[in-house]
Structures are given as C-alpha cells and as structure tokens.
N, CA, C and O atoms as a Maestro MAE file, in Angstrom:
{
 s_m_m2io_version
 :::
 2.0.0
}

f_m_ct {
 s_m_title
 :::
 protein
 m_atom[316] {
  # First column is atom index #
  i_m_mmod_type
  r_m_x_coord
  r_m_y_coord
  r_m_z_coord
  i_m_residue_number
  s_m_chain_name
  s_m_pdb_residue_name
  s_m_pdb_atom_name
  i_m_atomic_number
  :::
  1 25 0.845 -1.190 0.000 1 A "UNK " " N  " 7
  2 3 0.000 0.000 0.000 1 A "UNK " " CA " 6
  3 2 0.889 1.253 0.000 1 A "UNK " " C  " 6
  4 15 1.809 1.369 0.810 1 A "UNK " " O  " 8
  5 25 0.613 2.155 -0.887 2 A "UNK " " N  " 7
  6 3 1.408 3.379 -0.988 2 A "UNK " " CA " 6
  7 2 1.105 4.295 0.194 2 A "UNK " " C  " 6
  8 15 -0.035 4.398 0.648 2 A "UNK " " O  " 8
  9 25 2.144 4.951 0.675 3 A "UNK " " N  " 7
  10 3 1.927 5.901 1.760 3 A "UNK " " CA " 6
  11 2 1.623 7.261 1.163 3 A "UNK " " C  " 6
  12 15 2.185 7.654 0.141 3 A "UNK " " O  " 8
  13 25 0.730 7.964 1.817 4 A "UNK " " N  " 7
  14 3 0.352 9.298 1.334 4 A "UNK " " CA " 6
  15 2 1.355 10.312 1.847 4 A "UNK " " C  " 6
  16 15 1.623 10.384 3.046 4 A "UNK " " O  " 8
  17 25 1.902 11.088 0.942 5 A "UNK " " N  " 7
  18 3 2.788 12.180 1.344 5 A "UNK " " CA " 6
  19 2 2.079 13.489 1.044 5 A "UNK " " C  " 6
  20 15 1.633 13.714 -0.082 5 A "UNK " " O  " 8
  21 25 1.973 14.361 2.054 6 A "UNK " " N  " 7
  22 3 1.319 15.647 1.808 6 A "UNK " " CA " 6
  23 2 2.118 16.473 0.807 6 A "UNK " " C  " 6
  24 15 3.327 16.288 0.670 6 A "UNK " " O  " 8
  25 25 1.447 17.380 0.110 7 A "UNK " " N  " 7
  26 3 2.157 18.220 -0.858 7 A "UNK " " CA " 6
  27 2 3.214 19.079 -0.159 7 A "UNK " " C  " 6
  28 15 3.063 19.445 1.007 7 A "UNK " " O  " 8
  29 25 4.267 19.388 -0.880 8 A "UNK " " N  " 7
  30 3 5.356 20.206 -0.350 8 A "UNK " " CA " 6
  31 2 5.229 21.614 -0.938 8 A "UNK " " C  " 6
  32 15 5.063 21.789 -2.145 8 A "UNK " " O  " 8
  33 25 5.310 22.610 -0.055 9 A "UNK " " N  " 7
  34 3 5.201 24.016 -0.450 9 A "UNK " " CA " 6
  35 2 6.544 24.717 -0.245 9 A "UNK " " C  " 6
  36 15 7.472 24.139 0.322 9 A "UNK " " O  " 8
  37 25 6.641 25.948 -0.702 10 A "UNK " " N  " 7
  38 3 7.897 26.697 -0.622 10 A "UNK " " CA " 6
  39 2 8.437 26.818 0.801 10 A "UNK " " C  " 6
  40 15 9.652 26.799 0.997 10 A "UNK " " O  " 8
  41 25 7.564 26.942 1.793 11 A "UNK " " N  " 7
  42 3 8.066 27.142 3.157 11 A "UNK " " CA " 6
  43 2 8.303 25.832 3.911 11 A "UNK " " C  " 6
  44 15 8.571 25.859 5.112 11 A "UNK " " O  " 8
  45 25 8.210 24.693 3.232 12 A "UNK " " N  " 7
  46 3 8.524 23.394 3.840 12 A "UNK " " CA " 6
  47 2 10.016 23.102 3.627 12 A "UNK " " C  " 6
  48 15 10.391 22.138 2.960 12 A "UNK " " O  " 8
  49 25 10.843 23.956 4.211 13 A "UNK " " N  " 7
  50 3 12.283 23.924 3.935 13 A "UNK " " CA " 6
  51 2 12.926 22.579 4.266 13 A "UNK " " C  " 6
  52 15 13.724 22.054 3.490 13 A "UNK " " O  " 8
  53 25 12.567 22.025 5.432 14 A "UNK " " N  " 7
  54 3 13.188 20.760 5.831 14 A "UNK " " CA " 6
  55 2 12.775 19.620 4.907 14 A "UNK " " C  " 6
  56 15 13.589 18.757 4.580 14 A "UNK " " O  " 8
  57 25 11.517 19.615 4.487 15 A "UNK " " N  " 7
  58 3 11.053 18.570 3.563 15 A "UNK " " CA " 6
  59 2 11.775 18.680 2.222 15 A "UNK " " C  " 6
  60 15 12.180 17.673 1.640 15 A "UNK " " O  " 8
  61 25 11.928 19.900 1.744 16 A "UNK " " N  " 7
  62 3 12.625 20.115 0.470 16 A "UNK " " CA " 6
  63 2 14.088 19.692 0.611 16 A "UNK " " C  " 6
  64 15 14.635 19.025 -0.267 16 A "UNK " " O  " 8
  65 25 14.713 20.083 1.718 17 A "UNK " " N  " 7
  66 3 16.115 19.728 1.949 17 A "UNK " " CA " 6
  67 2 16.296 18.211 1.977 17 A "UNK " " C  " 6
  68 15 17.261 17.689 1.418 17 A "UNK " " O  " 8
  69 25 15.377 17.510 2.623 18 A "UNK " " N  " 7
  70 3 15.454 16.051 2.681 18 A "UNK " " CA " 6
  71 2 15.343 15.451 1.280 18 A "UNK " " C  " 6
  72 15 16.089 14.537 0.930 18 A "UNK " " O  " 8
  73 25 14.418 15.966 0.490 19 A "UNK " " N  " 7
  74 3 14.241 15.460 -0.880 19 A "UNK " " CA " 6
  75 2 15.492 15.731 -1.729 19 A "UNK " " C  " 6
  76 15 15.899 14.886 -2.526 19 A "UNK " " O  " 8
  77 25 16.095 16.909 -1.553 20 A "UNK " " N  " 7
  78 3 17.314 17.224 -2.298 20 A "UNK " " CA " 6
  79 2 18.450 16.307 -1.865 20 A "UNK " " C  " 6
  80 15 19.235 15.845 -2.693 20 A "UNK " " O  " 8
  81 25 18.535 16.046 -0.552 21 A "UNK " " N  " 7
  82 3 19.585 15.145 -0.083 21 A "UNK " " CA " 6
  83 2 19.349 13.729 -0.622 21 A "UNK " " C  " 6
  84 15 20.292 13.045 -1.018 21 A "UNK " " O  " 8
  85 25 18.099 13.302 -0.634 22 A "UNK " " N  " 7
  86 3 17.788 11.968 -1.168 22 A "UNK " " CA " 6
  87 2 18.147 11.895 -2.655 22 A "UNK " " C  " 6
  88 15 18.607 10.863 -3.144 22 A "UNK " " O  " 8
  89 25 17.932 12.995 -3.358 23 A "UNK " " N  " 7
  90 3 18.204 13.019 -4.801 23 A "UNK " " CA " 6
  91 2 19.703 13.038 -5.097 23 A "UNK " " C  " 6
  92 15 20.177 12.299 -5.960 23 A "UNK " " O  " 8
  93 25 20.449 13.883 -4.381 24 A "UNK " " N  " 7
  94 3 21.858 14.093 -4.692 24 A "UNK " " CA " 6
  95 2 22.823 13.406 -3.736 24 A "UNK " " C  " 6
  96 15 23.995 13.228 -4.070 24 A "UNK " " O  " 8
  97 25 22.353 13.017 -2.553 25 A "UNK " " N  " 7
  98 3 23.212 12.334 -1.589 25 A "UNK " " CA " 6
  99 2 24.477 13.113 -1.284 25 A "UNK " " C  " 6
  100 15 24.438 14.320 -1.048 25 A "UNK " " O  " 8
  101 25 25.600 12.406 -1.291 26 A "UNK " " N  " 7
  102 3 26.877 13.026 -0.956 26 A "UNK " " CA " 6
  103 2 27.572 13.643 -2.157 26 A "UNK " " C  " 6
  104 15 28.723 14.073 -2.068 26 A "UNK " " O  " 8
  105 25 26.858 13.686 -3.296 27 A "UNK " " N  " 7
  106 3 27.415 14.327 -4.488 27 A "UNK " " CA " 6
  107 2 27.701 15.802 -4.197 27 A "UNK " " C  " 6
  108 15 28.640 16.381 -4.744 27 A "UNK " " O  " 8
  109 25 26.874 16.408 -3.323 28 A "UNK " " N  " 7
  110 3 27.067 17.805 -2.944 28 A "UNK " " CA " 6
  111 2 27.530 17.880 -1.500 28 A "UNK " " C  " 6
  112 15 26.827 17.450 -0.585 28 A "UNK " " O  " 8
  113 25 28.729 18.434 -1.306 29 A "UNK " " N  " 7
  114 3 29.237 18.685 0.035 29 A "UNK " " CA " 6
  115 2 28.708 20.044 0.485 29 A "UNK " " C  " 6
  116 15 28.063 20.759 -0.282 29 A "UNK " " O  " 8
  117 25 28.992 20.384 1.734 30 A "UNK " " N  " 7
  118 3 28.519 21.667 2.258 30 A "UNK " " CA " 6
  119 2 28.948 22.835 1.383 30 A "UNK " " C  " 6
  120 15 28.130 23.691 1.045 30 A "UNK " " O  " 8
  121 25 30.223 22.878 1.014 31 A "UNK " " N  " 7
  122 3 30.699 24.017 0.208 31 A "UNK " " CA " 6
  123 2 30.070 24.019 -1.187 31 A "UNK " " C  " 6
  124 15 29.808 25.082 -1.749 31 A "UNK " " O  " 8
  125 25 29.829 22.826 -1.745 32 A "UNK " " N  " 7
  126 3 29.190 22.766 -3.067 32 A "UNK " " CA " 6
  127 2 27.731 23.220 -2.987 32 A "UNK " " C  " 6
  128 15 27.238 23.891 -3.893 32 A "UNK " " O  " 8
  129 25 27.043 22.855 -1.901 33 A "UNK " " N  " 7
  130 3 25.643 23.270 -1.736 33 A "UNK " " CA " 6
  131 2 25.569 24.799 -1.704 33 A "UNK " " C  " 6
  132 15 24.701 25.399 -2.339 33 A "UNK " " O  " 8
  133 25 26.484 25.422 -0.961 34 A "UNK " " N  " 7
  134 3 26.467 26.881 -0.860 34 A "UNK " " CA " 6
  135 2 26.867 27.570 -2.160 34 A "UNK " " C  " 6
  136 15 26.628 28.767 -2.318 34 A "UNK " " O  " 8
  137 25 27.467 26.843 -3.085 35 A "UNK " " N  " 7
  138 3 27.832 27.427 -4.380 35 A "UNK " " CA " 6
  139 2 26.808 27.155 -5.478 35 A "UNK " " C  " 6
  140 15 26.986 27.599 -6.612 35 A "UNK " " O  " 8
  141 25 25.743 26.433 -5.156 36 A "UNK " " N  " 7
  142 3 24.705 26.155 -6.155 36 A "UNK " " CA " 6
  143 2 24.042 27.471 -6.553 36 A "UNK " " C  " 6
  144 15 23.672 28.273 -5.695 36 A "UNK " " O  " 8
  145 25 23.896 27.685 -7.848 37 A "UNK " " N  " 7
  146 3 23.196 28.889 -8.322 37 A "UNK " " CA " 6
  147 2 21.719 28.787 -7.966 37 A "UNK " " C  " 6
  148 15 21.131 27.708 -8.038 37 A "UNK " " O  " 8
  149 25 21.128 29.899 -7.586 38 A "UNK " " N  " 7
  150 3 19.706 29.893 -7.250 38 A "UNK " " CA " 6
  151 2 18.853 29.491 -8.449 38 A "UNK " " C  " 6
  152 15 17.790 28.892 -8.282 38 A "UNK " " O  " 8
  153 25 19.309 29.816 -9.651 39 A "UNK " " N  " 7
  154 3 18.533 29.414 -10.836 39 A "UNK " " CA " 6
  155 2 18.477 27.896 -10.943 39 A "UNK " " C  " 6
  156 15 17.440 27.335 -11.298 39 A "UNK " " O  " 8
  157 25 19.600 27.223 -10.633 40 A "UNK " " N  " 7
  158 3 19.615 25.752 -10.651 40 A "UNK " " CA " 6
  159 2 18.775 25.192 -9.510 40 A "UNK " " C  " 6
  160 15 17.981 24.272 -9.707 40 A "UNK " " O  " 8
  161 25 18.955 25.750 -8.318 41 A "UNK " " N  " 7
  162 3 18.207 25.284 -7.146 41 A "UNK " " CA " 6
  163 2 16.705 25.395 -7.392 41 A "UNK " " C  " 6
  164 15 15.945 24.484 -7.059 41 A "UNK " " O  " 8
  165 25 16.290 26.495 -7.965 42 A "UNK " " N  " 7
  166 3 14.878 26.709 -8.287 42 A "UNK " " CA " 6
  167 2 14.353 25.588 -9.182 42 A "UNK " " C  " 6
  168 15 13.291 25.026 -8.914 42 A "UNK " " O  " 8
  169 25 15.088 25.263 -10.238 43 A "UNK " " N  " 7
  170 3 14.655 24.201 -11.159 43 A "UNK " " CA " 6
  171 2 14.566 22.851 -10.441 43 A "UNK " " C  " 6
  172 15 13.611 22.101 -10.643 43 A "UNK " " O  " 8
  173 25 15.560 22.543 -9.603 44 A "UNK " " N  " 7
  174 3 15.567 21.258 -8.895 44 A "UNK " " CA " 6
  175 2 14.372 21.146 -7.957 44 A "UNK " " C  " 6
  176 15 13.736 20.096 -7.874 44 A "UNK " " O  " 8
  177 25 14.072 22.236 -7.252 45 A "UNK " " N  " 7
  178 3 12.941 22.216 -6.319 45 A "UNK " " CA " 6
  179 2 11.631 22.016 -7.082 45 A "UNK " " C  " 6
  180 15 10.786 21.218 -6.675 45 A "UNK " " O  " 8
  181 25 11.468 22.742 -8.189 46 A "UNK " " N  " 7
  182 3 10.234 22.620 -8.973 46 A "UNK " " CA " 6
  183 2 10.023 21.203 -9.497 46 A "UNK " " C  " 6
  184 15 8.885 20.799 -9.736 46 A "UNK " " O  " 8
  185 25 11.108 20.439 -9.680 47 A "UNK " " N  " 7
  186 3 11.015 19.080 -10.214 47 A "UNK " " CA " 6
  187 2 10.833 18.006 -9.141 47 A "UNK " " C  " 6
  188 15 10.640 16.834 -9.468 47 A "UNK " " O  " 8
  189 25 10.893 18.391 -7.869 48 A "UNK " " N  " 7
  190 3 10.779 17.389 -6.800 48 A "UNK " " CA " 6
  191 2 9.391 16.759 -6.792 48 A "UNK " " C  " 6
  192 15 8.394 17.456 -6.983 48 A "UNK " " O  " 8
  193 25 9.319 15.445 -6.571 49 A "UNK " " N  " 7
  194 3 8.010 14.795 -6.478 49 A "UNK " " CA " 6
  195 2 7.234 15.353 -5.286 49 A "UNK " " C  " 6
  196 15 7.774 15.478 -4.186 49 A "UNK " " O  " 8
  197 25 5.978 15.684 -5.511 50 A "UNK " " N  " 7
  198 3 5.126 16.185 -4.435 50 A "UNK " " CA " 6
  199 2 5.209 17.679 -4.210 50 A "UNK " " C  " 6
  200 15 4.467 18.219 -3.389 50 A "UNK " " O  " 8
  201 25 6.107 18.369 -4.929 51 A "UNK " " N  " 7
  202 3 6.224 19.816 -4.751 51 A "UNK " " CA " 6
  203 2 5.119 20.519 -5.523 51 A "UNK " " C  " 6
  204 15 4.938 20.271 -6.715 51 A "UNK " " O  " 8
  205 25 4.375 21.398 -4.849 52 A "UNK " " N  " 7
  206 3 3.233 22.055 -5.491 52 A "UNK " " CA " 6
  207 2 3.395 23.565 -5.645 52 A "UNK " " C  " 6
  208 15 2.500 24.234 -6.160 52 A "UNK " " O  " 8
  209 25 4.536 24.106 -5.200 53 A "UNK " " N  " 7
  210 3 4.758 25.540 -5.357 53 A "UNK " " CA " 6
  211 2 4.999 25.893 -6.818 53 A "UNK " " C  " 6
  212 15 5.260 25.023 -7.648 53 A "UNK " " O  " 8
  213 25 4.908 27.170 -7.112 54 A "UNK " " N  " 7
  214 3 5.145 27.620 -8.487 54 A "UNK " " CA " 6
  215 2 6.408 28.480 -8.544 54 A "UNK " " C  " 6
  216 15 6.889 28.977 -7.526 54 A "UNK " " O  " 8
  217 25 6.919 28.639 -9.736 55 A "UNK " " N  " 7
  218 3 8.088 29.488 -9.967 55 A "UNK " " CA " 6
  219 2 7.809 30.912 -9.464 55 A "UNK " " C  " 6
  220 15 8.681 31.550 -8.874 55 A "UNK " " O  " 8
  221 25 6.598 31.396 -9.701 56 A "UNK " " N  " 7
  222 3 6.239 32.765 -9.331 56 A "UNK " " CA " 6
  223 2 6.226 32.974 -7.814 56 A "UNK " " C  " 6
  224 15 6.432 34.094 -7.345 56 A "UNK " " O  " 8
  225 25 5.987 31.911 -7.047 57 A "UNK " " N  " 7
  226 3 5.942 32.024 -5.583 57 A "UNK " " CA " 6
  227 2 7.338 31.994 -4.966 57 A "UNK " " C  " 6
  228 15 7.504 32.272 -3.778 57 A "UNK " " O  " 8
  229 25 8.320 31.662 -5.765 58 A "UNK " " N  " 7
  230 3 9.693 31.569 -5.262 58 A "UNK " " CA " 6
  231 2 10.258 32.960 -4.989 58 A "UNK " " C  " 6
  232 15 9.876 33.937 -5.633 58 A "UNK " " O  " 8
  233 25 11.164 33.032 -4.033 59 A "UNK " " N  " 7
  234 3 11.910 34.272 -3.820 59 A "UNK " " CA " 6
  235 2 13.263 33.923 -3.206 59 A "UNK " " C  " 6
  236 15 13.505 32.780 -2.818 59 A "UNK " " O  " 8
  237 25 14.130 34.908 -3.123 60 A "UNK " " N  " 7
  238 3 15.487 34.668 -2.640 60 A "UNK " " CA " 6
  239 2 15.493 34.134 -1.213 60 A "UNK " " C  " 6
  240 15 16.317 33.288 -0.864 60 A "UNK " " O  " 8
  241 25 14.576 34.627 -0.394 61 A "UNK " " N  " 7
  242 3 14.494 34.163 0.994 61 A "UNK " " CA " 6
  243 2 14.197 32.672 1.085 61 A "UNK " " C  " 6
  244 15 14.816 31.954 1.871 61 A "UNK " " O  " 8
  245 25 13.241 32.207 0.270 62 A "UNK " " N  " 7
  246 3 12.935 30.771 0.244 62 A "UNK " " CA " 6
  247 2 14.158 29.965 -0.185 62 A "UNK " " C  " 6
  248 15 14.488 28.953 0.432 62 A "UNK " " O  " 8
  249 25 14.821 30.413 -1.233 63 A "UNK " " N  " 7
  250 3 15.969 29.675 -1.758 63 A "UNK " " CA " 6
  251 2 17.129 29.649 -0.762 63 A "UNK " " C  " 6
  252 15 17.829 28.643 -0.650 63 A "UNK " " O  " 8
  253 25 17.333 30.760 -0.035 64 A "UNK " " N  " 7
  254 3 18.381 30.790 0.994 64 A "UNK " " CA " 6
  255 2 18.062 29.804 2.110 64 A "UNK " " C  " 6
  256 15 18.950 29.093 2.582 64 A "UNK " " O  " 8
  257 25 16.801 29.757 2.536 65 A "UNK " " N  " 7
  258 3 16.399 28.838 3.605 65 A "UNK " " CA " 6
  259 2 16.518 27.380 3.158 65 A "UNK " " C  " 6
  260 15 16.927 26.518 3.936 65 A "UNK " " O  " 8
  261 25 16.160 27.111 1.906 66 A "UNK " " N  " 7
  262 3 16.282 25.755 1.371 66 A "UNK " " CA " 6
  263 2 17.758 25.352 1.344 66 A "UNK " " C  " 6
  264 15 18.115 24.237 1.725 66 A "UNK " " O  " 8
  265 25 18.600 26.264 0.893 67 A "UNK " " N  " 7
  266 3 20.030 25.985 0.801 67 A "UNK " " CA " 6
  267 2 20.614 25.673 2.183 67 A "UNK " " C  " 6
  268 15 21.339 24.690 2.334 67 A "UNK " " O  " 8
  269 25 20.309 26.491 3.185 68 A "UNK " " N  " 7
  270 3 20.870 26.231 4.517 68 A "UNK " " CA " 6
  271 2 20.263 24.975 5.131 68 A "UNK " " C  " 6
  272 15 20.963 24.247 5.835 68 A "UNK " " O  " 8
  273 25 18.989 24.700 4.889 69 A "UNK " " N  " 7
  274 3 18.370 23.471 5.399 69 A "UNK " " CA " 6
  275 2 19.013 22.245 4.760 69 A "UNK " " C  " 6
  276 15 19.191 21.218 5.415 69 A "UNK " " O  " 8
  277 25 19.357 22.354 3.488 70 A "UNK " " N  " 7
  278 3 20.027 21.255 2.785 70 A "UNK " " CA " 6
  279 2 21.401 20.987 3.413 70 A "UNK " " C  " 6
  280 15 21.802 19.834 3.573 70 A "UNK " " O  " 8
  281 25 22.117 22.060 3.766 71 A "UNK " " N  " 7
  282 3 23.408 21.904 4.437 71 A "UNK " " CA " 6
  283 2 23.219 21.186 5.776 71 A "UNK " " C  " 6
  284 15 23.981 20.275 6.101 71 A "UNK " " O  " 8
  285 25 22.211 21.589 6.551 72 A "UNK " " N  " 7
  286 3 21.966 20.923 7.840 72 A "UNK " " CA " 6
  287 2 21.634 19.454 7.634 72 A "UNK " " C  " 6
  288 15 22.076 18.601 8.404 72 A "UNK " " O  " 8
  289 25 20.860 19.156 6.605 73 A "UNK " " N  " 7
  290 3 20.510 17.753 6.298 73 A "UNK " " CA " 6
  291 2 21.788 16.983 5.945 73 A "UNK " " C  " 6
  292 15 21.977 15.853 6.393 73 A "UNK " " O  " 8
  293 25 22.648 17.587 5.155 74 A "UNK " " N  " 7
  294 3 23.903 16.946 4.772 74 A "UNK " " CA " 6
  295 2 24.755 16.690 6.013 74 A "UNK " " C  " 6
  296 15 25.322 15.608 6.168 74 A "UNK " " O  " 8
  297 25 24.844 17.693 6.902 75 A "UNK " " N  " 7
  298 3 25.628 17.539 8.137 75 A "UNK " " CA " 6
  299 2 25.060 16.432 9.013 75 A "UNK " " C  " 6
  300 15 25.814 15.641 9.580 75 A "UNK " " O  " 8
  301 25 23.734 16.369 9.127 76 A "UNK " " N  " 7
  302 3 23.097 15.332 9.955 76 A "UNK " " CA " 6
  303 2 23.453 13.941 9.476 76 A "UNK " " C  " 6
  304 15 23.539 13.008 10.274 76 A "UNK " " O  " 8
  305 25 23.656 13.798 8.199 77 A "UNK " " N  " 7
  306 3 23.980 12.488 7.625 77 A "UNK " " CA " 6
  307 2 25.476 12.170 7.702 77 A "UNK " " C  " 6
  308 15 25.896 11.097 7.269 77 A "UNK " " O  " 8
  309 25 26.277 13.073 8.238 78 A "UNK " " N  " 7
  310 3 27.718 12.816 8.436 78 A "UNK " " CA " 6
  311 2 27.976 12.097 9.747 78 A "UNK " " C  " 6
  312 15 29.039 11.502 9.928 78 A "UNK " " O  " 8
  313 25 27.013 12.143 10.667 79 A "UNK " " N  " 7
  314 3 27.217 11.607 12.025 79 A "UNK " " CA " 6
  315 2 27.226 10.102 12.053 79 A "UNK " " C  " 6
  316 15 27.387 9.505 13.118 79 A "UNK " " O  " 8
  :::
 }
 m_bond[315] {
  # First column is bond index #
  i_m_from
  i_m_to
  i_m_order
  :::
  1 1 2 1
  2 2 3 1
  3 3 4 2
  4 3 5 1
  5 5 6 1
  6 6 7 1
  7 7 8 2
  8 7 9 1
  9 9 10 1
  10 10 11 1
  11 11 12 2
  12 11 13 1
  13 13 14 1
  14 14 15 1
  15 15 16 2
  16 15 17 1
  17 17 18 1
  18 18 19 1
  19 19 20 2
  20 19 21 1
  21 21 22 1
  22 22 23 1
  23 23 24 2
  24 23 25 1
  25 25 26 1
  26 26 27 1
  27 27 28 2
  28 27 29 1
  29 29 30 1
  30 30 31 1
  31 31 32 2
  32 31 33 1
  33 33 34 1
  34 34 35 1
  35 35 36 2
  36 35 37 1
  37 37 38 1
  38 38 39 1
  39 39 40 2
  40 39 41 1
  41 41 42 1
  42 42 43 1
  43 43 44 2
  44 43 45 1
  45 45 46 1
  46 46 47 1
  47 47 48 2
  48 47 49 1
  49 49 50 1
  50 50 51 1
  51 51 52 2
  52 51 53 1
  53 53 54 1
  54 54 55 1
  55 55 56 2
  56 55 57 1
  57 57 58 1
  58 58 59 1
  59 59 60 2
  60 59 61 1
  61 61 62 1
  62 62 63 1
  63 63 64 2
  64 63 65 1
  65 65 66 1
  66 66 67 1
  67 67 68 2
  68 67 69 1
  69 69 70 1
  70 70 71 1
  71 71 72 2
  72 71 73 1
  73 73 74 1
  74 74 75 1
  75 75 76 2
  76 75 77 1
  77 77 78 1
  78 78 79 1
  79 79 80 2
  80 79 81 1
  81 81 82 1
  82 82 83 1
  83 83 84 2
  84 83 85 1
  85 85 86 1
  86 86 87 1
  87 87 88 2
  88 87 89 1
  89 89 90 1
  90 90 91 1
  91 91 92 2
  92 91 93 1
  93 93 94 1
  94 94 95 1
  95 95 96 2
  96 95 97 1
  97 97 98 1
  98 98 99 1
  99 99 100 2
  100 99 101 1
  101 101 102 1
  102 102 103 1
  103 103 104 2
  104 103 105 1
  105 105 106 1
  106 106 107 1
  107 107 108 2
  108 107 109 1
  109 109 110 1
  110 110 111 1
  111 111 112 2
  112 111 113 1
  113 113 114 1
  114 114 115 1
  115 115 116 2
  116 115 117 1
  117 117 118 1
  118 118 119 1
  119 119 120 2
  120 119 121 1
  121 121 122 1
  122 122 123 1
  123 123 124 2
  124 123 125 1
  125 125 126 1
  126 126 127 1
  127 127 128 2
  128 127 129 1
  129 129 130 1
  130 130 131 1
  131 131 132 2
  132 131 133 1
  133 133 134 1
  134 134 135 1
  135 135 136 2
  136 135 137 1
  137 137 138 1
  138 138 139 1
  139 139 140 2
  140 139 141 1
  141 141 142 1
  142 142 143 1
  143 143 144 2
  144 143 145 1
  145 145 146 1
  146 146 147 1
  147 147 148 2
  148 147 149 1
  149 149 150 1
  150 150 151 1
  151 151 152 2
  152 151 153 1
  153 153 154 1
  154 154 155 1
  155 155 156 2
  156 155 157 1
  157 157 158 1
  158 158 159 1
  159 159 160 2
  160 159 161 1
  161 161 162 1
  162 162 163 1
  163 163 164 2
  164 163 165 1
  165 165 166 1
  166 166 167 1
  167 167 168 2
  168 167 169 1
  169 169 170 1
  170 170 171 1
  171 171 172 2
  172 171 173 1
  173 173 174 1
  174 174 175 1
  175 175 176 2
  176 175 177 1
  177 177 178 1
  178 178 179 1
  179 179 180 2
  180 179 181 1
  181 181 182 1
  182 182 183 1
  183 183 184 2
  184 183 185 1
  185 185 186 1
  186 186 187 1
  187 187 188 2
  188 187 189 1
  189 189 190 1
  190 190 191 1
  191 191 192 2
  192 191 193 1
  193 193 194 1
  194 194 195 1
  195 195 196 2
  196 195 197 1
  197 197 198 1
  198 198 199 1
  199 199 200 2
  200 199 201 1
  201 201 202 1
  202 202 203 1
  203 203 204 2
  204 203 205 1
  205 205 206 1
  206 206 207 1
  207 207 208 2
  208 207 209 1
  209 209 210 1
  210 210 211 1
  211 211 212 2
  212 211 213 1
  213 213 214 1
  214 214 215 1
  215 215 216 2
  216 215 217 1
  217 217 218 1
  218 218 219 1
  219 219 220 2
  220 219 221 1
  221 221 222 1
  222 222 223 1
  223 223 224 2
  224 223 225 1
  225 225 226 1
  226 226 227 1
  227 227 228 2
  228 227 229 1
  229 229 230 1
  230 230 231 1
  231 231 232 2
  232 231 233 1
  233 233 234 1
  234 234 235 1
  235 235 236 2
  236 235 237 1
  237 237 238 1
  238 238 239 1
  239 239 240 2
  240 239 241 1
  241 241 242 1
  242 242 243 1
  243 243 244 2
  244 243 245 1
  245 245 246 1
  246 246 247 1
  247 247 248 2
  248 247 249 1
  249 249 250 1
  250 250 251 1
  251 251 252 2
  252 251 253 1
  253 253 254 1
  254 254 255 1
  255 255 256 2
  256 255 257 1
  257 257 258 1
  258 258 259 1
  259 259 260 2
  260 259 261 1
  261 261 262 1
  262 262 263 1
  263 263 264 2
  264 263 265 1
  265 265 266 1
  266 266 267 1
  267 267 268 2
  268 267 269 1
  269 269 270 1
  270 270 271 1
  271 271 272 2
  272 271 273 1
  273 273 274 1
  274 274 275 1
  275 275 276 2
  276 275 277 1
  277 277 278 1
  278 278 279 1
  279 279 280 2
  280 279 281 1
  281 281 282 1
  282 282 283 1
  283 283 284 2
  284 283 285 1
  285 285 286 1
  286 286 287 1
  287 287 288 2
  288 287 289 1
  289 289 290 1
  290 290 291 1
  291 291 292 2
  292 291 293 1
  293 293 294 1
  294 294 295 1
  295 295 296 2
  296 295 297 1
  297 297 298 1
  298 298 299 1
  299 299 300 2
  300 299 301 1
  301 301 302 1
  302 302 303 1
  303 303 304 2
  304 303 305 1
  305 305 306 1
  306 306 307 1
  307 307 308 2
  308 307 309 1
  309 309 310 1
  310 310 311 1
  311 311 312 2
  312 311 313 1
  313 313 314 1
  314 314 315 1
  315 315 316 2
  :::
 }
}
C-alpha cells in the first residue's frame, strides 16, 4: 500500500532539503551546496516529487532557507 505524502510548499524547507539530499546524496558537500546557483536550485525544487509551489511564488528568501536546510541535512547524515 502506498503511503500518502502531503504536498510540499515553498516554506517546507526541511522537507525540500530532505528530498534534495535523497536526490543528490553526498554528491554535494557543504561548500558545493552553498555554491549552487539559485537558478539551478529553483529548477531542482520545482522538479521534486510532491512539490506544489510555483516558480512565481519563489523568492530569494525561500531559496536561501532551502540551501541552509540542505546543508543541515547533509551535516546530519555525516554523524
């Protein structure tokens, strides 16, 4: 039986970060995550399964929070 996952919105930073970590794993280190262009990050987020936000709802603040949450997710998986 499939589990239901609620839709992901722009302010679900931790959920987005987890999905990005699941997608890219250790391919991106902390320094590489911080060097990701926001234009690339935006495209990756829009392509995540279950993501329902739109390009128009995006802003720099959301992308900064997603980026730092992704770093925290990466760090958590180093332990």
